[in-house]
N, CA, C and O atoms as a GROMACS GRO file, in nm:
protein
  360
    1MET      N    1   2.999  -0.906   2.760
    1MET     CA    2   2.937  -0.780   2.795
    1MET      C    3   3.052  -0.700   2.872
    1MET      O    4   3.122  -0.752   2.960
    2ARG      N    5   3.061  -0.577   2.832
    2ARG     CA    6   3.155  -0.491   2.895
    2ARG      C    7   3.100  -0.441   3.032
    2ARG      O    8   2.979  -0.423   3.046
    3SER      N    9   3.186  -0.420   3.129
    3SER     CA   10   3.134  -0.388   3.261
    3SER      C   11   3.070  -0.252   3.249
    3SER      O   12   3.126  -0.162   3.187
    4GLY      N   13   2.949  -0.235   3.311
    4GLY     CA   14   2.882  -0.103   3.316
    4GLY      C   15   2.785  -0.083   3.196
    4GLY      O   16   2.710   0.014   3.191
    5VAL      N   17   2.791  -0.180   3.099
    5VAL     CA   18   2.697  -0.163   2.985
    5VAL      C   19   2.598  -0.269   2.998
    5VAL      O   20   2.631  -0.387   3.006
    6LEU      N   21   2.462  -0.226   3.000
    6LEU     CA   22   2.361  -0.317   3.015
    6LEU      C   23   2.319  -0.380   2.877
    6LEU      O   24   2.316  -0.307   2.778
    7PRO      N   25   2.288  -0.507   2.870
    7PRO     CA   26   2.254  -0.564   2.746
    7PRO      C   27   2.115  -0.530   2.702
    7PRO      O   28   2.029  -0.497   2.783
    8VAL      N   29   2.095  -0.539   2.573
    8VAL     CA   30   1.956  -0.525   2.519
    8VAL      C   31   1.892  -0.659   2.517
    8VAL      O   32   1.953  -0.756   2.474
    9ARG      N   33   1.772  -0.667   2.563
    9ARG     CA   34   1.709  -0.788   2.579
    9ARG      C   35   1.575  -0.795   2.495
    9ARG      O   36   1.512  -0.691   2.475
   10ALA      N   37   1.535  -0.906   2.449
   10ALA     CA   38   1.411  -0.923   2.372
   10ALA      C   39   1.335  -1.044   2.418
   10ALA      O   40   1.391  -1.151   2.444
   11GLY      N   41   1.209  -1.025   2.424
   11GLY     CA   42   1.118  -1.134   2.457
   11GLY      C   43   1.000  -1.149   2.359
   11GLY      O   44   0.965  -1.052   2.293
   12PHE      N   45   0.940  -1.262   2.349
   12PHE     CA   46   0.836  -1.289   2.247
   12PHE      C   47   0.711  -1.345   2.316
   12PHE      O   48   0.719  -1.426   2.407
   13VAL      N   49   0.602  -1.300   2.270
   13VAL     CA   50   0.470  -1.349   2.315
   13VAL      C   51   0.402  -1.396   2.190
   13VAL      O   52   0.374  -1.319   2.099
   14VAL      N   53   0.376  -1.527   2.188
   14VAL     CA   54   0.310  -1.589   2.080
   14VAL      C   55   0.204  -1.684   2.133
   14VAL      O   56   0.232  -1.798   2.168
   15SER      N   57   0.082  -1.634   2.139
   15SER     CA   58  -0.024  -1.703   2.211
   15SER      C   59  -0.078  -1.823   2.130
   15SER      O   60  -0.032  -1.841   2.017
   16LYS      N   61  -0.168  -1.905   2.178
   16LYS     CA   62  -0.224  -2.014   2.109
   16LYS      C   63  -0.320  -1.960   1.998
   16LYS      O   64  -0.357  -2.034   1.907
   17ALA      N   65  -0.359  -1.833   2.007
   17ALA     CA   66  -0.443  -1.776   1.903
   17ALA      C   67  -0.371  -1.770   1.772
   17ALA      O   68  -0.435  -1.764   1.668
   18VAL      N   69  -0.240  -1.772   1.774
   18VAL     CA   70  -0.160  -1.767   1.647
   18VAL      C   71  -0.171  -1.893   1.571
   18VAL      O   72  -0.163  -1.891   1.448
   19GLY      N   73  -0.188  -2.005   1.637
   19GLY     CA   74  -0.203  -2.137   1.563
   19GLY      C   75  -0.145  -2.257   1.655
   19GLY      O   76  -0.132  -2.254   1.777
   20SER      N   77  -0.117  -2.355   1.576
   20SER     CA   78  -0.070  -2.484   1.646
   20SER      C   79   0.074  -2.452   1.693
   20SER      O   80   0.133  -2.350   1.659
   21ALA      N   81   0.125  -2.546   1.774
   21ALA     CA   82   0.259  -2.539   1.832
   21ALA      C   83   0.360  -2.522   1.722
   21ALA      O   84   0.450  -2.440   1.737
   22VAL      N   85   0.351  -2.594   1.613
   22VAL     CA   86   0.441  -2.577   1.499
   22VAL      C   87   0.436  -2.439   1.443
   22VAL      O   88   0.542  -2.381   1.417
   23THR      N   89   0.318  -2.383   1.424
   23THR     CA   90   0.300  -2.255   1.367
   23THR      C   91   0.356  -2.148   1.466
   23THR      O   92   0.427  -2.057   1.423
   24ARG      N   93   0.326  -2.156   1.594
   24ARG     CA   94   0.381  -2.062   1.695
   24ARG      C   95   0.527  -2.060   1.692
   24ARG      O   96   0.587  -1.952   1.692
   25ASN      N   97   0.595  -2.184   1.690
   25ASN     CA   98   0.730  -2.188   1.689
   25ASN      C   99   0.795  -2.137   1.564
   25ASN      O  100   0.904  -2.081   1.570
   26THR      N  101   0.733  -2.155   1.455
   26THR     CA  102   0.784  -2.092   1.331
   26THR      C  103   0.775  -1.942   1.334
   26THR      O  104   0.867  -1.874   1.288
   27VAL      N  105   0.668  -1.889   1.385
   27VAL     CA  106   0.660  -1.743   1.396
   27VAL      C  107   0.764  -1.688   1.500
   27VAL      O  108   0.822  -1.580   1.483
   28LYS      N  109   0.782  -1.765   1.604
   28LYS     CA  110   0.875  -1.717   1.707
   28LYS      C  111   1.017  -1.721   1.650
   28LYS      O  112   1.095  -1.629   1.675
   29ARG      N  113   1.054  -1.827   1.573
   29ARG     CA  114   1.185  -1.828   1.518
   29ARG      C  115   1.211  -1.720   1.412
   29ARG      O  116   1.320  -1.663   1.405
   30ARG      N  117   1.109  -1.694   1.331
   30ARG     CA  118   1.122  -1.583   1.235
   30ARG      C  119   1.139  -1.445   1.300
   30ARG      O  120   1.226  -1.366   1.262
   31LEU      N  121   1.054  -1.418   1.400
   31LEU     CA  122   1.070  -1.302   1.480
   31LEU      C  123   1.202  -1.288   1.550
   31LEU      O  124   1.263  -1.181   1.547
   32ARG      N  125   1.249  -1.394   1.614
   32ARG     CA  126   1.376  -1.394   1.680
   32ARG      C  127   1.489  -1.361   1.584
   32ARG      O  128   1.583  -1.291   1.622
   33HIS      N  129   1.484  -1.407   1.466
   33HIS     CA  130   1.589  -1.384   1.364
   33HIS      C  131   1.583  -1.238   1.321
   33HIS      O  132   1.686  -1.173   1.307
   34LEU      N  133   1.463  -1.186   1.299
   34LEU     CA  134   1.449  -1.048   1.255
   34LEU      C  135   1.492  -0.951   1.371
   34LEU      O  136   1.557  -0.851   1.342
   35VAL      N  137   1.458  -0.976   1.495
   35VAL     CA  138   1.497  -0.894   1.604
   35VAL      C  139   1.644  -0.896   1.625
   35VAL      O  140   1.703  -0.792   1.653
   36ARG      N  141   1.709  -1.012   1.611
   36ARG     CA  142   1.853  -1.018   1.628
   36ARG      C  143   1.935  -0.911   1.548
   36ARG      O  144   2.031  -0.850   1.596
   37ASP      N  145   1.889  -0.894   1.421
   37ASP     CA  146   1.951  -0.799   1.336
   37ASP      C  147   1.930  -0.649   1.380
   37ASP      O  148   2.002  -0.559   1.338
   38ARG      N  149   1.828  -0.631   1.465
   38ARG     CA  150   1.792  -0.493   1.499
   38ARG      C  151   1.829  -0.458   1.642
   38ARG      O  152   1.803  -0.345   1.685
   39LEU      N  153   1.886  -0.546   1.716
   39LEU     CA  154   1.914  -0.518   1.860
   39LEU      C  155   2.018  -0.422   1.877
   39LEU      O  156   2.013  -0.349   1.976
   40ALA      N  157   2.116  -0.410   1.790
   40ALA     CA  158   2.221  -0.314   1.801
   40ALA      C  159   2.182  -0.166   1.782
   40ALA      O  160   2.255  -0.075   1.823
   41ASP      N  161   2.060  -0.145   1.717
   41ASP     CA  162   2.002  -0.018   1.696
   41ASP      C  163   1.933   0.040   1.822
   41ASP      O  164   1.908   0.160   1.830
   42LEU      N  165   1.904  -0.049   1.922
   42LEU     CA  166   1.840  -0.007   2.035
   42LEU      C  167   1.930   0.045   2.150
   42LEU      O  168   2.047   0.008   2.157
   43PRO      N  169   1.878   0.128   2.237
   43PRO     CA  170   1.967   0.195   2.336
   43PRO      C  171   2.007   0.072   2.433
   43PRO      O  172   1.933  -0.024   2.452
   44PRO      N  173   2.135   0.088   2.493
   44PRO     CA  174   2.177  -0.010   2.592
   44PRO      C  175   2.079  -0.025   2.706
   44PRO      O  176   2.028   0.076   2.755
   45GLY      N  177   2.050  -0.144   2.751
   45GLY     CA  178   1.964  -0.166   2.863
   45GLY      C  179   1.816  -0.176   2.821
   45GLY      O  180   1.729  -0.199   2.905
   46SER      N  181   1.787  -0.157   2.687
   46SER     CA  182   1.649  -0.168   2.653
   46SER      C  183   1.590  -0.312   2.663
   46SER      O  184   1.662  -0.411   2.651
   47THR      N  185   1.460  -0.320   2.685
   47THR     CA  186   1.394  -0.450   2.683
   47THR      C  187   1.280  -0.438   2.581
   47THR      O  188   1.190  -0.355   2.593
   48LEU      N  189   1.289  -0.522   2.481
   48LEU     CA  190   1.193  -0.522   2.375
   48LEU      C  191   1.097  -0.642   2.386
   48LEU      O  192   1.143  -0.756   2.389
   49VAL      N  193   0.968  -0.618   2.392
   49VAL     CA  194   0.882  -0.738   2.392
   49VAL      C  195   0.796  -0.730   2.261
   49VAL      O  196   0.732  -0.630   2.229
   50VAL      N  197   0.802  -0.840   2.192
   50VAL     CA  198   0.727  -0.851   2.059
   50VAL      C  199   0.618  -0.948   2.076
   50VAL      O  200   0.635  -1.064   2.112
   51ARG      N  201   0.500  -0.891   2.047
   51ARG     CA  202   0.373  -0.976   2.062
   51ARG      C  203   0.321  -1.005   1.925
   51ARG      O  204   0.289  -0.912   1.852
   52ALA      N  205   0.312  -1.129   1.884
   52ALA     CA  206   0.269  -1.180   1.764
   52ALA      C  207   0.116  -1.188   1.762
   52ALA      O  208   0.057  -1.253   1.849
   53LEU      N  209   0.052  -1.124   1.665
   53LEU     CA  210  -0.095  -1.134   1.646
   53LEU      C  211  -0.123  -1.263   1.562
   53LEU      O  212  -0.034  -1.316   1.496
   54PRO      N  213  -0.250  -1.309   1.568
   54PRO     CA  214  -0.273  -1.427   1.487
   54PRO      C  215  -0.248  -1.413   1.336
   54PRO      O  216  -0.221  -1.513   1.269
   55ALA      N  217  -0.257  -1.292   1.282
   55ALA     CA  218  -0.232  -1.267   1.136
   55ALA      C  219  -0.076  -1.294   1.104
   55ALA      O  220  -0.041  -1.311   0.987
   56ALA      N  221   0.010  -1.298   1.200
   56ALA     CA  222   0.157  -1.326   1.180
   56ALA      C  223   0.183  -1.456   1.118
   56ALA      O  224   0.279  -1.472   1.042
   57ALA      N  225   0.093  -1.555   1.150
   57ALA     CA  226   0.113  -1.691   1.106
   57ALA      C  227   0.107  -1.700   0.963
   57ALA      O  228   0.172  -1.789   0.908
   58ASP      N  229   0.032  -1.615   0.890
   58ASP     CA  230   0.012  -1.616   0.741
   58ASP      C  231   0.093  -1.515   0.666
   58ASP      O  232   0.078  -1.503   0.545
   59GLN      N  233   0.182  -1.440   0.736
   59GLN     CA  234   0.264  -1.333   0.667
   59GLN      C  235   0.394  -1.383   0.628
   59GLN      O  236   0.458  -1.458   0.702
   60PRO      N  237   0.440  -1.342   0.505
   60PRO     CA  238   0.569  -1.378   0.462
   60PRO      C  239   0.673  -1.307   0.549
   60PRO      O  240   0.646  -1.209   0.618
   61TYR      N  241   0.796  -1.364   0.541
   61TYR     CA  242   0.910  -1.326   0.629
   61TYR      C  243   0.934  -1.173   0.609
   61TYR      O  244   0.957  -1.099   0.705
   62ALA      N  245   0.929  -1.129   0.482
   62ALA     CA  246   0.967  -0.992   0.449
   62ALA      C  247   0.858  -0.894   0.510
   62ALA      O  248   0.891  -0.783   0.550
   63ARG      N  249   0.729  -0.940   0.517
   63ARG     CA  250   0.629  -0.856   0.574
   63ARG      C  251   0.642  -0.840   0.731
   63ARG      O  252   0.615  -0.737   0.791
   64LEU      N  253   0.686  -0.951   0.786
   64LEU     CA  254   0.708  -0.946   0.932
   64LEU      C  255   0.815  -0.848   0.961
   64LEU      O  256   0.803  -0.772   1.057
   65GLY      N  257   0.921  -0.844   0.884
   65GLY     CA  258   1.035  -0.750   0.902
   65GLY      C  259   0.980  -0.609   0.885
   65GLY      O  260   1.005  -0.522   0.969
   66THR      N  261   0.904  -0.584   0.779
   66THR     CA  262   0.849  -0.447   0.757
   66THR      C  263   0.761  -0.403   0.872
   66THR      O  264   0.768  -0.287   0.912
   67ASP      N  265   0.676  -0.493   0.930
   67ASP     CA  266   0.590  -0.464   1.037
   67ASP      C  267   0.674  -0.438   1.164
   67ASP      O  268   0.641  -0.349   1.242
   68LEU      N  269   0.784  -0.516   1.184
   68LEU     CA  270   0.868  -0.492   1.299
   68LEU      C  271   0.933  -0.362   1.290
   68LEU      O  272   0.935  -0.286   1.387
   69ASP      N  273   0.989  -0.330   1.176
   69ASP     CA  274   1.051  -0.195   1.158
   69ASP      C  275   0.952  -0.084   1.186
   69ASP      O  276   0.987   0.016   1.249
   70ALA      N  277   0.827  -0.098   1.139
   70ALA     CA  278   0.730   0.013   1.164
   70ALA      C  279   0.703   0.024   1.308
   70ALA      O  280   0.690   0.134   1.360
   71ALA      N  281   0.692  -0.096   1.383
   71ALA     CA  282   0.657  -0.090   1.522
   71ALA      C  283   0.779  -0.023   1.610
   71ALA      O  284   0.757   0.049   1.708
   72LEU      N  285   0.900  -0.055   1.566
   72LEU     CA  286   1.018   0.003   1.632
   72LEU      C  287   1.019   0.150   1.606
   72LEU      O  288   1.049   0.227   1.697
   73ALA      N  289   0.987   0.194   1.484
   73ALA     CA  290   0.988   0.339   1.451
   73ALA      C  291   0.885   0.408   1.536
   73ALA      O  292   0.913   0.512   1.596
   74ALA      N  293   0.767   0.353   1.541
   74ALA     CA  294   0.660   0.417   1.625
   74ALA      C  295   0.706   0.425   1.779
   74ALA      O  296   0.683   0.527   1.846
   75ALA      N  297   0.770   0.317   1.830
   75ALA     CA  298   0.818   0.321   1.968
   75ALA      C  299   0.919   0.428   1.992
   75ALA      O  300   0.922   0.485   2.101
   76ARG      N  301   1.009   0.463   1.887
   76ARG     CA  302   1.101   0.561   1.908
   76ARG      C  303   1.057   0.700   1.891
   76ARG      O  304   1.125   0.795   1.932
   77SER      N  305   0.935   0.716   1.826
   77SER     CA  306   0.883   0.855   1.793
   77SER      C  307   0.832   0.924   1.919
   77SER      O  308   0.775   0.857   2.005
   78PRO      N  309   0.849   1.052   1.934
   78PRO     CA  310   0.800   1.126   2.052
   78PRO      C  311   0.657   1.116   2.061
   78PRO      O  312   0.587   1.116   1.960
   79ARG      N  313   0.608   1.108   2.180
   79ARG     CA  314   0.455   1.104   2.206
   79ARG      C  315   0.410   1.242   2.232
   79ARG      O  316   0.475   1.323   2.298
   80ARG      N  317   0.289   1.266   2.175
   80ARG     CA  318   0.222   1.392   2.213
   80ARG      C  319   0.139   1.367   2.334
   80ARG      O  320   0.072   1.264   2.343
   81PRO      N  321   0.142   1.458   2.426
   81PRO     CA  322   0.063   1.441   2.541
   81PRO      C  323  -0.084   1.445   2.505
   81PRO      O  324  -0.122   1.520   2.415
   82ALA      N  325  -0.167   1.370   2.570
   82ALA     CA  326  -0.312   1.366   2.544
   82ALA      C  327  -0.374   1.492   2.605
   82ALA      O  328  -0.342   1.539   2.714
   83ARG      N  329  -0.466   1.542   2.524
   83ARG     CA  330  -0.539   1.660   2.562
   83ARG      C  331  -0.653   1.620   2.661
   83ARG      O  332  -0.721   1.519   2.643
   84THR      N  333  -0.668   1.698   2.757
   84THR     CA  334  -0.776   1.670   2.852
   84THR      C  335  -0.877   1.787   2.862
   84THR      O  336  -0.840   1.905   2.861
   85THR      N  337  -0.999   1.750   2.872
   85THR     CA  338  -1.105   1.850   2.890
   85THR      C  339  -1.202   1.797   2.995
   85THR      O  340  -1.266   1.693   2.978
   86GLY      N  341  -1.209   1.874   3.103
   86GLY     CA  342  -1.303   1.844   3.208
   86GLY      C  343  -1.279   1.709   3.265
   86GLY      O  344  -1.378   1.644   3.299
   87GLY      N  345  -1.163   1.660   3.280
   87GLY     CA  346  -1.129   1.537   3.336
   87GLY      C  347  -1.146   1.409   3.237
   87GLY      O  348  -1.124   1.293   3.272
   88ARG      N  349  -1.187   1.450   3.111
   88ARG     CA  350  -1.204   1.338   3.007
   88ARG      C  351  -1.084   1.348   2.917
   88ARG      O  352  -1.030   1.457   2.896
   89ARG      N  353  -1.041   1.236   2.863
   89ARG     CA  354  -0.932   1.233   2.765
   89ARG      C  355  -1.005   1.243   2.622
   89ARG      O  356  -1.112   1.186   2.602
   90GLU      N  357  -0.948   1.310   2.538
   90GLU     CA  358  -1.001   1.322   2.398
   90GLU      C  359  -0.912   1.250   2.304
   90GLU      O  360  -0.938   1.249   2.183
   0.00000   0.00000   0.00000
């Protein structure tokens, strides 16, 4: 790490709802490998948290990559402020 440049970090949340320990570890290994290739595209100092849903256990590797790319694109897109009316959000 160069001085003054913060590293990009990634963490994974794979709950028991995803499956057995073997299944959870398989999902985590797949996600870790997919994220590793995408870390360089994130701004320095970023922290990425990937949460695997139960359906991730049954998805092929390519589909996990596609879903990860879609989630990263959504995170990068500008947010529209929520409209408020009379104290309620719409």
